[in-house]
Wavefront OBJ file of the C-alpha trace (Angstrom):
o trace
v 132.121 128.888 93.564
v 132.635 132.500 94.367
v 132.509 134.020 97.659
v 130.772 137.138 98.102
v 132.187 139.227 101.041
v 129.073 141.173 102.004
v 129.404 144.009 104.466
v 126.158 144.047 106.160
v 125.574 147.233 108.181
v 123.832 145.798 111.204
v 122.971 149.282 111.902
v 121.609 150.078 108.604
v 119.093 152.592 110.321
v 121.494 153.300 112.773
v 121.786 156.461 110.637
v 119.832 157.511 113.524
v 122.695 156.877 115.681
v 124.971 159.022 113.306
v 122.419 161.700 113.856
v 123.312 161.649 117.375
v 126.833 163.378 116.657
v 125.024 165.859 114.300
v 121.852 166.947 115.591
v 122.116 168.728 118.977
v 118.467 168.444 120.048
v 118.917 164.656 119.925
v 121.542 164.802 122.525
v 119.798 164.876 125.795
v 122.118 162.886 128.042
v 125.877 163.319 127.736
v 126.361 160.111 129.861
v 125.036 156.598 129.417
v 121.727 157.438 127.813
v 121.313 159.199 124.638
v 117.952 160.269 122.832
v 117.347 159.192 119.022
v 114.847 160.521 116.677
v 114.988 159.897 112.969
v 112.924 158.915 109.902
v 114.295 157.102 107.116
v 113.580 155.009 104.243
v 115.081 151.602 103.246
v 114.905 148.713 100.853
v 114.950 145.322 102.572
v 117.612 142.841 101.785
v 118.251 139.086 102.435
v 118.047 138.161 106.139
v 121.544 136.875 107.298
v 119.944 134.873 110.032
v 120.594 131.243 110.087
v 117.340 129.632 108.846
v 116.207 132.907 107.295
v 117.961 132.842 103.983
v 114.865 133.080 101.900
v 113.370 135.823 104.156
v 113.648 139.601 103.863
v 114.940 141.888 106.700
v 115.076 145.801 107.125
v 117.360 146.195 110.011
v 116.549 149.547 111.984
v 118.573 149.498 115.175
v 121.765 147.521 115.218
v 122.829 144.910 117.794
v 125.610 146.417 119.704
v 127.145 144.531 122.828
v 125.719 145.884 126.086
v 123.299 148.317 124.182
v 119.679 148.598 124.978
v 117.020 150.550 122.781
v 113.586 151.525 123.906
v 111.036 153.839 122.584
v 108.464 153.638 119.804
v 108.470 153.228 116.095
v 105.805 154.092 113.358
v 106.237 152.558 109.893
v 104.603 152.028 106.657
v 105.866 149.225 104.048
v 105.334 148.012 100.464
v 104.611 144.616 101.857
v 103.014 143.295 104.989
v 105.891 142.647 107.443
v 106.517 141.316 111.110
v 108.212 143.399 113.766
v 111.676 141.722 115.215
v 113.052 142.729 118.483
v 116.207 140.856 119.587
v 117.333 140.360 123.075
v 121.091 139.828 124.301
v 121.410 136.276 125.599
v 124.333 133.751 126.265
v 124.267 130.500 124.487
v 123.182 128.900 127.810
v 120.133 130.801 127.874
v 118.999 129.971 124.509
v 117.586 126.626 124.886
v 113.865 126.410 124.280
v 113.047 129.859 122.881
v 113.224 131.444 119.719
v 116.518 132.599 118.712
v 118.592 134.580 115.880
v 122.228 134.385 114.889
v 124.318 134.853 112.077
v 127.185 132.715 112.744
v 125.841 130.402 115.571
v 128.035 131.924 118.070
v 126.564 135.338 119.136
v 122.925 134.466 119.605
v 119.916 136.705 120.376
v 116.503 135.886 121.840
v 113.895 136.621 119.248
v 110.624 138.438 119.625
v 108.522 138.205 116.532
v 105.217 140.145 116.391
v 103.174 138.961 113.425
v 101.381 142.019 112.579
v 101.041 140.994 108.822
v 100.417 144.834 108.093
v 101.686 147.392 105.883
v 101.701 149.992 108.476
v 101.558 150.467 112.186
v 103.059 151.772 115.539
v 105.005 149.764 118.237
v 106.656 150.401 121.470
v 109.819 148.377 121.960
v 112.762 147.461 124.155
v 115.635 145.227 123.187
v 119.074 144.966 121.805
v 117.907 145.480 118.162
v 114.933 146.429 116.046
v 113.867 145.254 112.518
v 111.246 144.470 110.126
v 110.929 141.153 108.595
v 109.090 139.384 105.805
v 108.847 135.616 105.692
v 109.108 135.564 101.917
v 112.089 136.449 99.551
v 110.227 139.354 97.823
v 112.038 142.749 98.592
v 110.011 145.541 100.297
v 110.562 149.096 101.012
v 109.634 150.657 104.310
v 109.627 154.243 105.967
v 110.189 154.136 109.571
v 110.120 156.970 112.315
v 111.942 156.117 115.516
v 111.541 158.113 118.798
v 113.519 156.619 121.876
v 116.517 156.232 123.976
v 119.859 154.315 123.639
v 121.468 152.881 126.906
v 124.824 151.768 126.625
v 126.516 154.393 124.516
v 127.396 152.998 121.437
v 130.155 155.226 119.909
v 130.082 154.051 116.306
v 128.159 152.294 113.682
v 129.452 148.580 114.059
v 129.699 146.771 110.849
v 129.833 143.012 110.604
v 131.365 141.222 107.827
v 129.593 138.102 106.876
v 130.859 135.480 104.290
v 128.223 134.409 101.878
v 128.840 131.542 99.492
v 127.618 132.200 96.254
v 127.313 129.514 93.738
v 124.914 128.195 91.117
v 121.458 128.960 92.597
v 120.310 126.037 94.384
v 117.494 125.142 96.823
v 119.659 124.052 99.866
v 117.145 122.231 101.874
v 118.094 119.239 103.933
v 116.149 115.950 104.044
v 114.404 116.554 100.963
v 113.559 112.948 100.364
v 113.180 110.584 103.464
v 112.080 107.085 103.987
v 108.305 106.357 105.167
v 107.237 103.148 106.193
v 103.442 102.533 106.182
v 101.410 99.465 107.386
v 99.714 97.490 104.666
v 96.283 96.039 104.842
v 95.080 92.598 103.088
v 92.032 92.837 100.805
v 90.540 90.282 98.420
v 89.826 90.571 94.685
v 88.115 87.767 93.141
v 89.475 85.214 95.383
v 93.028 86.546 95.377
v 95.152 88.798 97.999
v 95.366 92.707 97.375
v 97.794 94.698 99.725
v 96.831 98.239 100.147
v 97.565 101.271 102.506
v 95.137 103.670 104.054
v 96.409 107.332 104.133
v 93.296 109.465 104.379
v 89.563 109.636 105.445
v 86.861 112.173 104.594
v 85.384 111.145 108.264
v 87.342 112.051 111.477
v 85.928 109.028 113.563
v 86.974 106.545 110.772
v 90.411 108.165 110.671
v 90.857 107.858 114.614
v 89.641 104.180 114.430
v 91.816 103.027 111.536
v 94.766 105.111 112.908
v 94.358 103.160 116.414
v 94.182 99.696 114.636
v 97.238 100.429 112.215
v 99.311 102.277 114.795
v 100.054 104.830 111.955
v 98.123 108.058 111.325
v 95.327 108.266 108.898
v 94.801 112.076 107.905
v 91.440 113.874 107.829
v 90.750 115.081 104.435
v 87.239 116.373 104.521
v 87.260 117.410 100.800
v 87.228 113.846 99.717
v 83.534 113.774 100.526
v 82.871 116.132 97.512
v 84.286 113.627 95.168
v 82.075 112.441 92.426
v 80.940 108.588 92.308
v 82.758 108.194 88.892
v 86.075 108.726 90.631
v 85.478 106.271 93.427
v 85.500 102.428 93.746
v 83.792 100.236 96.391
v 85.183 98.897 99.552
v 83.255 96.339 101.548
v 84.256 96.321 105.279
v 82.816 93.614 107.514
v 81.218 94.243 110.986
v 80.502 90.572 111.874
v 80.930 87.176 110.366
v 84.023 85.315 109.819
v 86.883 86.389 112.196
v 90.054 87.691 110.395
v 92.274 90.670 110.080
v 89.960 93.136 108.447
v 89.274 96.636 109.970
v 86.869 95.514 112.486
v 88.430 92.126 113.178
v 86.502 90.046 110.689
v 87.285 88.877 107.172
v 89.488 90.966 104.863
v 87.950 93.838 103.001
v 86.654 93.124 99.484
v 87.606 95.408 96.901
v 85.617 96.089 93.579
v 88.882 96.821 91.246
v 92.460 96.839 91.030
v 95.089 98.750 88.846
v 94.683 95.828 86.562
v 91.185 97.125 85.725
v 92.894 100.510 84.649
v 89.778 102.427 83.364
v 87.887 101.278 86.653
v 90.459 101.635 89.341
v 90.625 104.389 91.778
v 92.726 104.548 95.073
v 89.708 106.524 96.519
v 87.178 104.055 97.993
v 83.604 104.463 99.137
v 83.069 102.521 102.345
v 80.372 100.270 102.467
v 79.848 98.440 105.741
v 78.595 94.906 105.747
v 76.435 92.968 108.409
v 75.378 89.667 108.280
v 71.691 89.100 109.260
v 70.603 86.810 112.182
v 70.195 82.998 111.278
v 72.338 83.256 108.064
v 75.258 80.748 107.505
v 78.449 83.189 107.477
v 81.024 82.714 104.804
v 83.962 84.532 103.614
v 83.396 86.450 100.541
v 85.699 86.627 97.614
v 84.594 89.001 95.373
v 82.473 92.215 95.144
v 80.065 90.287 92.857
v 79.391 87.674 95.547
v 78.865 90.444 98.444
v 76.379 92.339 96.247
v 74.613 89.160 95.280
v 74.282 88.296 98.976
v 72.792 91.636 99.812
v 70.119 91.284 97.082
v 69.405 87.801 98.399
v 68.732 89.315 101.850
v 71.575 87.619 103.689
v 73.427 90.509 104.491
v 72.840 94.474 105.123
v 74.610 97.251 103.543
v 75.434 100.849 105.360
v 76.571 103.123 102.714
v 78.496 105.281 104.990
v 79.310 108.125 102.713
v 82.973 107.799 104.017
v 85.666 108.081 101.466
v 89.042 106.903 102.158
v 92.315 106.799 100.158
v 93.352 103.091 99.679
v 96.297 103.016 97.270
v 97.065 99.480 96.154
v 100.641 98.238 96.661
v 100.252 94.576 95.350
v 97.436 92.945 93.423
v 96.824 89.440 91.798
v 98.903 90.215 88.650
v 100.899 93.142 89.627
v 102.585 95.563 91.952
v 103.974 99.177 92.349
v 107.437 99.415 91.102
v 110.311 98.901 93.575
v 113.250 101.172 92.833
v 116.459 99.532 91.866
v 118.387 102.138 93.850
v 117.266 101.749 97.447
v 119.368 104.659 98.762
v 117.403 107.666 99.394
v 119.424 110.958 99.037
v 118.594 114.556 98.910
v 119.249 114.874 95.357
v 117.651 111.551 94.089
v 115.449 111.684 91.159
v 111.469 110.979 90.981
v 111.814 108.516 88.393
v 112.348 104.789 88.684
v 109.605 104.198 91.323
v 108.473 105.692 94.737
v 109.078 102.398 96.937
v 112.197 101.131 98.286
v 110.567 97.925 99.946
v 107.626 95.922 100.286
v 107.825 93.690 103.211
v 104.943 91.091 103.467
v 106.325 89.549 106.277
v 106.007 92.665 108.565
v 103.125 94.019 106.337
v 104.844 97.219 105.643
v 105.828 99.266 102.612
v 108.626 102.019 102.369
v 108.074 104.860 100.390
v 110.192 107.765 99.582
v 108.696 110.942 101.004
v 109.330 114.075 99.315
v 109.799 117.234 100.795
v 107.708 120.666 99.912
v 105.948 123.553 101.607
v 102.391 124.208 102.541
v 100.488 127.319 101.682
v 102.019 129.258 104.476
v 105.535 127.893 104.232
v 105.456 125.153 106.767
v 107.278 122.070 105.812
v 105.365 119.342 104.399
v 106.203 115.647 103.245
v 104.297 113.606 100.728
v 104.313 110.318 98.898
v 103.052 109.643 95.373
v 100.943 106.575 94.762
v 99.035 107.094 91.593
v 98.456 109.489 88.702
v 96.726 110.376 85.411
v 97.557 110.436 82.549
v 99.826 107.247 82.035
v 102.901 109.189 80.835
v 103.701 111.026 84.288
v 102.682 107.992 85.989
v 105.063 105.684 84.277
v 107.859 108.368 84.773
v 107.226 108.301 88.266
v 106.835 104.623 88.626
v 103.214 104.717 90.062
v 100.119 103.386 89.111
v 98.012 104.911 86.368
v 94.472 105.889 87.323
v 92.386 107.475 84.505
v 89.288 107.843 86.507
v 91.256 110.519 88.694
v 90.924 113.047 85.573
v 87.353 113.748 86.436
v 88.607 115.659 89.456
v 90.279 118.382 87.463
v 87.376 120.753 88.054
v 86.261 118.954 91.422
v 86.779 120.541 94.619
v 87.803 117.257 95.949
v 91.216 118.130 94.476
v 93.574 120.908 95.570
v 96.102 122.860 93.765
v 99.807 121.967 93.932
v 102.320 124.286 92.263
v 105.653 122.798 90.855
v 108.310 124.732 89.291
v 109.452 124.364 85.580
v 112.659 126.413 85.837
v 114.426 128.688 88.205
v 116.304 127.528 91.122
v 117.676 124.139 90.890
v 116.460 121.867 93.487
v 114.407 118.569 94.521
v 111.241 119.096 92.909
v 109.883 116.793 90.249
v 111.053 118.725 87.347
v 114.508 119.431 88.776
v 113.879 122.836 90.316
v 112.816 124.048 93.749
v 110.363 121.967 95.723
v 106.732 122.515 95.132
v 104.340 124.790 97.205
v 100.735 123.241 97.992
v 97.550 125.235 98.411
v 96.527 123.140 101.590
v 98.099 121.447 104.365
v 97.111 118.647 107.028
v 94.470 120.301 109.175
v 93.084 122.453 106.572
v 89.413 122.114 105.685
v 90.168 122.051 101.963
v 93.190 119.441 102.385
v 92.980 116.476 99.860
v 95.604 113.814 98.691
v 94.415 114.390 95.160
v 96.313 117.375 93.647
v 95.733 119.170 90.639
v 99.240 120.304 89.190
v 100.091 123.911 88.118
v 103.370 124.566 86.531
v 105.293 128.048 87.555
v 107.648 129.422 85.227
v 110.005 132.250 85.672
v 109.885 134.980 82.949
v 113.767 135.515 83.511
v 115.013 132.321 85.280
v 118.247 134.284 86.035
v 116.219 136.315 88.531
v 114.525 133.568 90.313
v 114.323 133.217 93.963
v 113.270 130.483 96.383
v 109.492 130.712 96.914
v 107.906 129.101 100.062
v 104.268 130.288 100.316
v 101.227 130.540 98.105
v 101.391 134.372 98.536
v 104.896 134.316 97.280
v 103.627 133.047 93.983
v 100.715 135.177 93.809
v 102.913 138.258 94.609
v 105.601 137.569 92.117
v 102.753 136.731 89.525
v 101.220 139.965 90.123
v 104.478 141.742 89.230
v 104.476 139.715 86.168
v 107.785 138.003 86.917
v 106.540 134.692 86.601
v 103.458 132.761 85.017
v 101.423 130.124 86.190
v 99.387 127.523 83.942
v 97.694 124.301 84.646
v 99.766 121.129 83.624
v 98.216 119.294 80.672
v 100.884 116.632 79.798
v 100.029 115.006 76.385
v 97.092 117.598 76.335
v 95.384 115.621 79.050
v 94.068 116.461 82.410
v 96.627 115.781 85.135
v 95.911 114.673 88.600
v 98.385 113.230 91.193
v 97.468 111.159 94.366
v 100.120 112.666 96.998
v 98.953 111.994 100.431
v 100.624 114.223 102.913
v 102.086 112.159 105.699
v 104.496 112.411 108.808
v 107.336 110.213 107.945
v 108.839 110.533 111.102
v 105.864 108.801 113.208
l 1 2 3 4 5 6 7 8 9 10 11 12 13 14 15 16 17 18 19 20 21 22 23 24 25 26 27 28 29 30 31 32 33 34 35 36 37 38 39 40 41 42 43 44 45 46 47 48 49 50 51 52 53 54 55 56 57 58 59 60 61 62 63 64 65 66 67 68 69 70 71 72 73 74 75 76 77 78 79 80 81 82 83 84 85 86 87 88 89 90 91 92 93 94 95 96 97 98 99 100 101 102 103 104 105 106 107 108 109 110 111 112 113 114 115 116 117 118 119 120 121 122 123 124 125 126 127 128 129 130 131 132 133 134 135 136 137 138 139 140 141 142 143 144 145 146 147 148 149 150 151 152 153 154 155 156 157 158 159 160 161 162 163 164 165 166 167 168 169 170 171 172 173 174 175 176 177 178 179 180 181 182 183 184 185 186 187 188 189 190 191 192 193 194 195 196 197 198 199 200 201 202 203 204 205 206 207 208 209 210 211 212 213 214 215 216 217 218 219 220 221 222 223 224 225 226 227 228 229 230 231 232 233 234 235 236 237 238 239 240 241 242 243 244 245 246 247 248 249 250 251 252 253 254 255 256 257 258 259 260 261 262 263 264 265 266 267 268 269 270 271 272 273 274 275 276 277 278 279 280 281 282 283 284 285 286 287 288 289 290 291 292 293 294 295 296 297 298 299 300 301 302 303 304 305 306 307 308 309 310 311 312 313 314 315 316 317 318 319 320 321 322 323 324 325 326 327 328 329 330 331 332 333 334 335 336 337 338 339 340 341 342 343 344 345 346 347 348 349 350 351 352 353 354 355 356 357 358 359 360 361 362 363 364 365 366 367 368 369 370 371 372 373 374 375 376 377 378 379 380 381 382 383 384 385 386 387 388 389 390 391 392 393 394 395 396 397 398 399 400 401 402 403 404 405 406 407 408 409 410 411 412 413 414 415 416 417 418 419 420 421 422 423 424 425 426 427 428 429 430 431 432 433 434 435 436 437 438 439 440 441 442 443 444 445 446 447 448 449 450 451 452 453 454 455 456 457 458 459 460 461 462 463 464 465 466 467 468 469 470 471 472 473 474 475 476 477 478 479 480 481 482 483 484 485 486 487
């Protein structure tokens, strides 16, 4: 490990302050108030603020104790940027508001004006002024400042920052965490199936099941676009024999399990079953029995059009792999299974939830339940689901970008975590992911990327390439429901 002592000129554009001593017309007051007026061009550098290490910053007016700047700024920039104004506060005043700090000791209140434009004008008052980009790509900006300094800084203050430089790594914390999810009972050919419900194409169904299982079912509208050949049937009973089913009647009846590999799908088409009056109610044991009863006029079907994600945990002759190593750590591998415990007494299953980024850089967590083709499914220790391959060109699946080289990290290939093209709450969110591989043309120049626009920008500059993943020359889809592991 090498330590790089980087001299950060926190007044990098306080060149304007230097002008104070050299340009007579800029010195209006000889006392505590001085005029500043300058135009300069600067290339951004890594933001030294804690939590901003993967961002870029062009600091225009530096923070100096007891100094206040006010005036106007006009800028143009090679990338869309945000305006940052810092305010002097003490640590007791910092609670509950956005802050910026280099060392955790000197803390500034943070005003972030998210213009996301390449040019603009802005009036400011504060202890420091900067332009900021929430991604890691350098930008160049030209700024003109016209204003005043109050507090009479007499020199450009320079701050020495110790940056530890080692083999580049993605230094995220809590990259893998436990997620305990309630299980439901189902029936397949007279035998018990245990499964989870993570997503629903319908908001009302999501709310209803969330309330019953005391765990959030996420809304995934795009599941309604999944073709029928990628679905199986789930029969839910609205009356009849009392039980633990979703509506308080018998357990749901399932059309296939992972043992019927070519037919199994975690995506289930919901068919509501209602007994007709005067019929003798029984507990159905198979999908064939349910279908025969409907044809015989004993029950009615309501084909709801609702699709829910129902990955199977155990089934009559199998179960998902439970990891031999139950300890969940930041540097654990994806191999060996995705589950640490199946608790049939408590009716819960504990998955490893993996950290990644949504399209705008927000933190997301996801679990992995099944995949196609069988090779990647086996390596991750999840169920093989060949029927998912039909989603490769279907809008019911969304793009997920995983890194093939570059920054060492907690991603499935051993590099930085992936970036998704949708997040919870987005209209195009789906638990079904079409995998793309991101490869740096020069791995030594790789940077941490956090947003979809990061990928697009570096790709347009021909610094990296993006290609669809085709392991064993097959279509690759992974069922990765996004969840809140901390609920």
